[in-house]
LUMSEVO-184207 format. One record per residue (C-alpha): x, y, z. Coordinates in steps of 0.1 Angstrom, whole numbers, plus 5000, padded with zeros to 4 digits. Example, Ala and Ser with C-alpha at 12.3 -4.5 7.8 and 13.67 -1.06 7.14 Angstrom:
512349555078;513749895071;
***
This chain:
393822622270;393122582307;393422232324;390022162335;389721992370;388221652381;389021292374;387121272338;387121622331;390321652315;389221402289;388921652262;391821852271;393821552263;392221512232;392921852216;396021952241;397522242223;394422342201;394522672216;390722732227;389622932257;385922832247;385922552272;386322752306;383222932296;380922602298;377822712323;377322332330;377622202368;381022012377;378921682373;377121722342;380521872330;382021522337;379021332322;379521522291;383121462288;382921132295;380621072264;383021272244;381121542234;380421922245;377222002229;377322382237;377422602207;381222682198;382623032203;382423162167;386023222162;388323012146;390422832172;387522742194;385722602161;389122382154;389222272191;385522162184;386622002151;389121782166;387321672196;384221532174;386621392151;389621272170;387221052199;388320722183;391620852165;395120772177;397221052193;399721082162;396721172137;395621412159;399021562164;399421582127;396121782122;397222012152;400122122130;400122472122;400222412083;397122222085;395422462106;396522772085;394622592056;391422542079;391622882089;391723032053;388722832045;387322972079;387923312072;386823332035;383823132042;384922862016;384922552032;384922351998;388322471992;389822232016;389121931995;391322071968;394022171996;394421822008;396721641985;398621971986;399321972023;399421622031;402321592006;403821912018;407521852023;406121482030;404121562062;403021252076;405120972063;405620822097;401920752095;401620682058;403820382066;401520262093;398720222066;396920552074;395320712045;395821082050;393921182020;390821052034;391421152071;391621502059;388121462038;386721322070;388221622090;386921882067;383221722069;383321782108;384922122104;382122212081;379622092106;381122282133;381022582115;377422552109;376522452146;378122842155;374522942137;372422642149;370422602182;372222352205;369122132208;369722042172;373121842180;373321482177;370021382193;371321042201;373821172218;371621412239;369521112246;372520942264;373321242282;369821282295;369820892307;373420952325;372021282340;368921122354;370620812365;373821022378;375420682379;379320822378;380520482386;379020342351;380620682334;384120582351;383820222340;382620292306;385220592300;388320322316;387420062288;387720342263;390920512278;393420222284;393120122248;393520472237;396620492259;398020142249;397520242212;399620572214;402320372236;402420112209;402520362180;405620562193;407820232202;406819982173;409120142150;412620302151;413120612132;416620602113;417720952110;419821052080;418920762063;417020822029;415820631994;418620591971;415820751949;417121121962;418721261995;415421442002;412821181999;411320972024;413220862054;413120512066;411620352096;412320002107;409719802126;411919752160;410919412163;412619312130;415619542132;416219522170;419219272177;419619122207;421619272234;423419082255;424919062289;427518892312;425018882341;425618702373;423018652400;423818752434;423018422453;425318202476;427718052450;427917742474;424517652464;424517732426;423817442403;425517412370;423617632351;423517922377;427217882374;427417952342;425518282346;428718452339;428018342301;426518602279;422918582275;420018762257;418819062280;415618942276;416318592294;416318802325;413018992324;411118632333;413018562362;413818922374;411019142385;413819432394;416219462364;419019732361;420419782327;423719962327;425420032291;427620292277;426220582255;424820422226;424720112239;421120012231;419320062265;416620322254;416120052222;415519782247;412919982268;410920102234;411119722223;409519612260;407019912257;405719842219;405719482224;403819482260;401319772245;400419552214;399819242237;397519422259;395719592231;395419222217;396619382183;398219052169;399618742179;401418772210;405018872206;406018912245;407318532247;409318572215;410618882218;410718942255;410718602270;407918692290;405118372299;401918402281;400218262309;399718602326;398218892312;400619172296;401519372321;400519742311;403819942300;404520302318;407620412298;409020732317;412020942308;413721032341;415121342324;411521452324;410921382362;413721612369;412221842348;409021812372;411221842403;412622162392;409122332392;407122392417;405422092419;402721972450;404521872485;404621502491;405321362526;408421202539;409020862524;406320902498;408521062468;406820802446;404021022444;406121242424;406121002394;402521042395;402921412390;404721332359;402421122346;399921382345;402221612327;402521342302;399321182301;397221412319;395121352351;392821092340;395220842323;397420882351;394820812372;394320462357;397820392354;398120452391;395220212399;396819942376;400519982394;398719952428;397619612418;401019512402;399819492367;402219742351;406219712336;407620032348;410220132324;412420422339;415120522315;417720712318;419320732355;422620902341;420821202319;420421442353;423621662357;422721852387;423921632418;420921772439;418521682413;420121342410;419921272446;416421322444;415621112415;417420822431;415720872464;412120882440;413420532423;413920392457;410520482470;409220352437;410820022444;409420002478;405920102469;405419952435;407719632441;404619412429;405419532392;407919472368;410419742373;413519802347;415720102349;418620192329;421720402335;425120482319;427920322339;427620582367;425320712392;423120432396;425320292427;423420522451;420020302448;419120162481;418119842469;420919782448;421619422463;418119322454;418019432418;419719222393;422219442376;422819362337;426019522325;425319552285;428119382266;429319562232;428419392202;430819112191;431118992157;428318772155;426119052170;427319292144;426919032114;423418982127;422519342129;423719392095;421719102082;418719232101;419319582087;419519522053;416719302051;414319582065;416219842041;415419662011;411519592021;411519922003;412419811967;415520021960;417319911932;420219781943;419619371953;420019271991;422319001977;424719251964;424319521989;424819302020;428219152010;429619522004;428219622041;430019332056;433319372039;433519782047;432719692085;433619352097;436719302075;437919642088;439419592123;439120022132;435520012119;434719712136;435819852168;433520132164;430819892152;430719732186;428419982200;424919952183;424220322178;427620372162;426820072140;423620212129;425420552119;428120352100;425320172082;423620532073;426720672064;427820352043;424320372025;424320722017;427920762007;429220432000;432420462021;433120472059;435320742082;437620622108;436820782138;433920862162;433621232153;434221192117;431420932116;428821192135;429721452112;429021242082;425621152099;425021502106;425921642073;423521392055;420821522081;421521882071;421421822032;418221662035;416221972047;418622212028;416022262003;413022372028;415522552047;416322772017;412722812013;412022952046;415423192040;417922992059;421122782048;422522482062;425622682074;423322892095;421422552110;424622412117;425922732139;422722732156;422922402166;426422442178;425922752198;422422562212;424522242225;427022432237;424822652259;423122322271;426222162279;427722432294;424622532316;425322692352;423122422363;425222152350;424621962312;421122002302;419921732277;415721912277;415722272273;412722532269;411922682235;411923002245;415222972263;416822772234;415723062210;417523332233;420923132227;420923202186;421923562191;425423542175;424323342144;421523552136;423923842139;426823732122;424823532095;421223702090;422324072103;419524032130;420524212165;417324312180;416924062210;413324042208;413223972171;416123702176;413923522202;410523552178;412223432145;414923182167;411523002182;410122992146;413522842133;413322602157;409822472156;410522422119;413522212125;411922012151;409421912128;411421682104;415121792108;416221472126;418721682147;416521822174;413121722184;409721842204;410021692240;406621792258;405022162254;407422442244;410422192251;413122042232;416121822231;418721662205;417521392187;420121182202;422621282231;425721202208;424421482184;424621742212;427721582225;429521622189;428121982179;429422092216;432721972206;432722132171;431622462190;434822402213;437222372184;435922712168;436922902198;440523022206;443022792223;442922982257;438822962254;437922612247;440622492272;439322732299;436022562298;437322202292;439722202322;437022172347;435421902330;438221662323;437221432351;433421482350;431721172333;429021392322;431721542296;433221202287;431921202251;432321552247;435921532250;436021172232;434621412200;436621682211;439921482207;438721392172;437621752160;440821902174;442521632151;441021772119;443122112127;446421942128;449021832152;449422152172;446322142188;446521782198;450121872213;448622172232;445821902246;448221642257;450321942273;447522112290;446721772306;449921692321;450822042331;447522012354;448921702371;450521742406;453421472406;453421452443;449721392443;449521002429;445621032427;446121352407;448521172382;446320832378;443321082371;445021252344;447020922329;443320762327;441521052307;444721142283;445020742277;441620722268;441821022245;445120892230;442920572221;440820772202;443520972184;444920592169;442920642141;444620962129;448120832133;448821062163;451620992190;452721272214;456321332213;458521282243;459021622251;455221652262;456121412292;453621142285;455820872289;457121022321;453821052334;453320652327;456420582343;455620732375;452320612379;453220272382;453320332417;449520252419;450619902415;452219882449;450519862483;451020192496;450620352464;447120202457;446020352491;446320682479;444220642444;440820492446;440320152428;438120332396;441220562393;443720302392;441520102368;441420432347;445320482349;445920112340;443520072312;445520342299;448920192304;447419882284;447120102254;450420242254;452219932263;452319792301;456119742307;454919462334;454019262307;456519052285;457118722268;459018572302;456118632326;456718702363;456718372380;456718382420;457318092441;454517922465;455517952499;456717652517;456617482484;459617372465;460117342430;457317562418;456417902408;453118052399;452518302375;452418672397;449618782371;447118632353;447918552318;446918902296;445318972263;448619112252;450518782260;448018582248;447818782213;451518672206;450118342204;447518412182;449418642160;452218382156;449618132140;449517932171;445617832163;446917692129;449917462143;448617102154;452117082172;450517272200;447117142204;448016722210;444916542210;442416842208;443316962174;439716782163;437816982190;439517322179;438617282145;435017152148;434717452173;436117662144;438317852170;440518092152;441218282186;439218352219;435518452217;434918812212;438718832206;438019192186;436819342218;439619172242;442519342220;441219672229;442219612267;445919462262;446419432300;443119272310;443418882316;442418732284;439218562286;436518332264;439318102266;438717692269;440817452290;442117302255;443317662241;445117732272;446917402272;448017522234;449317842247;451417702275;453017442247;453417742225;455117952252;457317662262;458817652226;459018022225;461318052260;462517722265;461017672299;458017422306;455117582311;452017432320;448617512341;449017472376;447717162400;444717232421;446817162450;449717412436;446917672433;445517612463;449017662480;449517942465;446218102475;445917982514;446718222540;447118082575;445218402591;442118362571;439818192544;440918462516;444318512500;445018832521;443918682554;440318702573;439519072565;436319072547;436419132510;435819502496;435719712464;439619782473;440919442477;439519262447;437319292415;433919092428;430319082431;429719322399;431319612417;433219702385;430819472360;433919322343;437419212345;439819452354;443619502343;446019242362;447419342395;445719652406;444719522439;447719462458;446119492491;444419132480;447718972474;448418632484;451218562510;453718492479;452818812463;450318662437;447618892426;444118832417;443718482431;440318602445;437918762418;438518922385;438418582363;438018212371;441518032366;441617662352;443617422368;444717092351;442716822373;439816642361;436916712385;436416502414;433316602441;436116502467;439716692469;441216522497;441916192479;444516172448;448016172441;450516172469;452516462455;451316802442;450716702409;447416732391;444716442394;444016312362;442116042350;442315782322;440715842301;440216212307;437016302328;434316542313;435016882337;437617032348;438417232379;438117592381;439417842413;439018182425;435818312419;435118652392;434218972389;430518862390;430518632419;429918662453;432718652481;431918302490;433018212454;436118402460;437318172492;440618042487;439017682497;436317732472;436017502439;433917432409;433917262375;433517352340;433417142308;437017172291;435417322256;433517592280;434817932267;433018172296;433318532298;434618502335;437218232325;441018292326;444118112336;447518162354;450917972346;452717752366;456317652359;458317372378;462117442383;464917212396;466517272429;469717112423;472817392416;
***
């Protein structure tokens, strides 16, 4: 159906988009009359006497006050087929008898039924309207809906287009908000079904009930010298929603499956309902937004849709006005009329602009264009609340990055996992299944929380959801990422198996099609694609149609392939429709997993030829992670081949090449730990680890970027970092006699020895702080499970009391007297006579230290040798704050005459910290900067360094 021109002329098109009629274009009215007729929601001209035209008129007359979801339901071909049969046989009465059959057909419309919609009644209402429209094809126009014609005549006579616009806008905005609320108020959990049968109703969860608050270790980019106590603690883990009320520009950075899109959906759904006034306002409770101001209108845009618009022949926009491209996208999604209304709202600062998936665009030139558009949006519509999401790459090119609050989503800790499981089960058992909540919840917690390997997977919200799905379905859990996705997809396939068989397909055929499709999308010549045209997708299915169905004719494959994919988009839960004539996988993880499965099906030479060019491509990271697990299913031979091929591609004369390969291989070997795989010595993994140690030297670091050093160091941490041992490396303080400070911050692997040695249960090490430890219920550092995955990062989340207990334990273990440094000792070690930083007077940058959220988290110790202090001590600026022994005093000039700690009797309430952290700006990283924390604080940015006195006597 052709798009009608004009502001209001597109109304009917929006309501019946996809209805398939050509009748509207033949209207004989002037454009002004046409706009008026559209404004009142009726076109009284006689419908053309053909089914498409009559059914389109029916949807218009029936659907003026209906939400978009109901219209989409009644525009399904299964429903239209019933009406077409009644139209052809002139037996309209048959529709009533067909209602139950088609409403219940494969549980069509469950998502509407769950929302309280009586589909049987709505089907009957639609049938009555259809009957009227059929009669109208034989009835003079003048008899149609007299009161509507009276209103039309009045509007034509008055010619009040402004009145029409106002009337129309009042109806248009609520219609838009209802559709946003409906699309974003529930989470459709794919693959979980009622225990009464795998093919039964899928379960949908209200997003506000199931959403477990994401947390971030956020730090504002303000002058640290002017921070008050609460702002100084900004590095603590806080709910992401806490940032919405104080930051009008928010960039959310998180790993795949980290919950970014769910958070965006929560914002959109809550704001849409508040703007409608549907329920008690929820934006304060769920988003932390004030009720004193009107709820902003949410505009939720997937940036992948923007990428599609850029690839088409869209209208030219002037330089500096690339924000106009967003309007074109909104026109494609919502229609011109709604897009115009939303633009007016954004111009007045009345919207929440939610831009999801900055990372979902593979082509560099398209991503550059999108970043340019985002920058233009930030400039042009800066009065609105703007939230952007991205994976941990591709976002640094935003021009206003320094003015945007960047929030790195933390992985779930144990507390969040337990909270999610509780919310999950309470939502799950609302359906009234046989097993009681009190029986099931403890079993689920035992399976996930009490198993260390499973708990590691559960720190990712999407993976945790998958774990819950698989446990509900199978009452047991796999241990690897690839195994988990395979189990979820197996259940999704099995749930629709009966329906597939009725259509002449099998699960094997469907699985092969999904693998072929995923492979084609991921390996596209234009880079990894996440959305594809339906016709192009169907053309990729030649091999499964030929091998399994015996169909070799390309035209037939295309026709039947499109039909197969259309059916799968309806209810498979694996692929879904994404705009007219387009599709995507329901979750990007599904596409990445199927791609890995397709690679494993190929010969050794073929899969490696495809993988080798993508080893260091961040868009392929998840594919490679799944590939490692899938290869493990085939035995150790192909795992040996993976290790051998990665190392064979290394240029050992190029430290950067070596570091990149060690980083990638180390990550994959970590995934393979659950399969008990360790590469044999002959493959060269140990040699590569030894030679990459040069990255920790000044000359070596110059050859390798900071990110490559981080990746390589993380890999070394997994394999066993030889730098870290029970007796730590201690270096003397220049011009300071009898005292040594640790070369490195104390790391996770070092602290782990204390925890594993029952240090938290031996009161001898805790002196008078034992009661404090007991009261806090401390069994280890906070978020300890997550920290254990990064052995050579500095240990964090430790209080001053825990640090002193560690020093007591280590002293007993080694026979040397270890302690926390005094503030004067620390300052002397960090002091450089040539400038205010440990390395001198050069301005800090990303190659010198981890600060200012340039990495977004703590990094392995010692990877910034260029930032070393004069005595060789590393990480004395940035990375993590360091506890000192001293009580806090606002003036440091007084105190003991020697270098000992300034300690009050009784001890004061605050302790000194030094050095700044990964989340603080350069001011905090100066050698002279100092701050205070309470001794029981366990902040994500708090770590420590050891000190030791030694005798100068021979």
